[in-house]
C-alpha positions in Angstrom: 0.1 0.0 -0.1 1.5 3.7 -1.0 1.4 6.8 0.6 -1.1 8.7 -0.3 -0.1 11.4 -3.2 -2.2 14.2 -1.4 -0.2 13.2 2.1 3.2 13.1 0.8 2.7 16.6 -1.2 1.9 17.9 2.3 4.4 16.1 4.4 7.3 17.5 2.3 5.4 21.2 2.6 5.5 20.7 6.6 9.1 18.8 6.4 10.3 21.7 4.2 8.6 24.9 6.7 10.4 23.2 9.0 13.5 23.0 7.5 13.7 26.7 6.6 12.6 27.9 10.3 14.5 25.7 12.6 17.4 28.7 13.0 14.2 31.2 13.7 13.0 29.5 15.9 12.8 25.7 16.7 16.4 26.0 18.1 14.5 28.6 20.5 12.2 26.3 21.8 13.6 22.8 22.9 9.5 20.8 23.1 9.0 22.7 19.7 12.7 21.2 18.2 11.8 18.4 19.7 8.4 18.1 18.0 10.1 19.1 15.3 12.4 16.0 15.1 9.9 13.2 16.2 7.4 14.4 13.2 11.4 14.1 11.4 11.7 10.8 12.7 8.2 9.7 11.9 8.2 10.3 8.3 11.4 8.7 7.2 10.5 5.2 9.0 7.1 5.1 7.1 8.4 5.8 4.4 10.9 3.1 5.4 8.4 0.6 5.5 6.8 1.6 1.9 10.3 1.2 0.3 10.8 -2.1 2.0 6.7 -3.4 1.8 6.4 -6.2 3.9 10.0 -7.8 4.3 10.5 -4.9 7.1 9.6 -5.7 10.4 6.9 -4.4 12.6 6.6 -0.5 13.4 4.5 0.5 16.3 4.4 4.3 16.8 3.2 5.5 20.7 1.1 8.7 21.3 2.2 10.4 24.1 -1.1 10.3 26.9 -1.8 13.3 28.8 0.6 13.2 31.7 2.7 12.2 28.9 1.9 15.4 27.4 2.1 17.6 30.3 5.2 16.8 31.7 6.6 17.2 28.6 5.3 20.8 28.4 5.7 21.9 32.2 2.3 22.2 32.5 0.0 22.2 35.3 -1.5 19.0 36.1 -4.9 18.1 38.1 -5.6 14.8 38.6 -8.3 12.9 40.3 -8.7 9.9 42.3 -5.4 9.4 42.4 -4.9 6.5 44.9 -7.1 4.2 42.3 -5.1 3.1 39.8 -3.0 -0.4 39.9 0.4 0.0 42.4 3.0 0.5 38.8 1.0 3.9 37.8 0.5 5.5 41.1 4.7 4.5 42.0 5.2 6.4 38.7 3.6 9.4 39.3 4.9 9.6 42.4 8.6 10.0 40.8 6.8 13.5 40.2 5.8 15.0 43.5 9.8 14.9 44.8 11.7 17.9 45.7 13.2 16.9 42.1 10.2 16.0 40.5 11.7 13.2 37.6 9.7 10.9 34.9 10.5 8.1 32.9 8.6 6.6 30.1 10.9 3.0 29.8 8.1 2.0 26.8 9.3 4.3 24.1 
């Protein structure tokens, strides 16, 4: 299955825009720069699958959830019923409440 031509064209336009403005605003905003790098990476992965067809390995792409997005952007996060998730989830979230907060994603 090939990539639809309109998607290919829009992605090429987006990548071109990001490349042209890399020094202007991407380097000044680390979160925006990280997202741009992720866009490049995902697009090249998709192109690789299209090129290699059925011979390629399965590709898994993870989408950040609400907590991960808030942490990456340094946003405020309100969690109701903090005690309800299983212990593994609570332990991961507890690290955000430490004097020096940390958050790690080992699945990605």
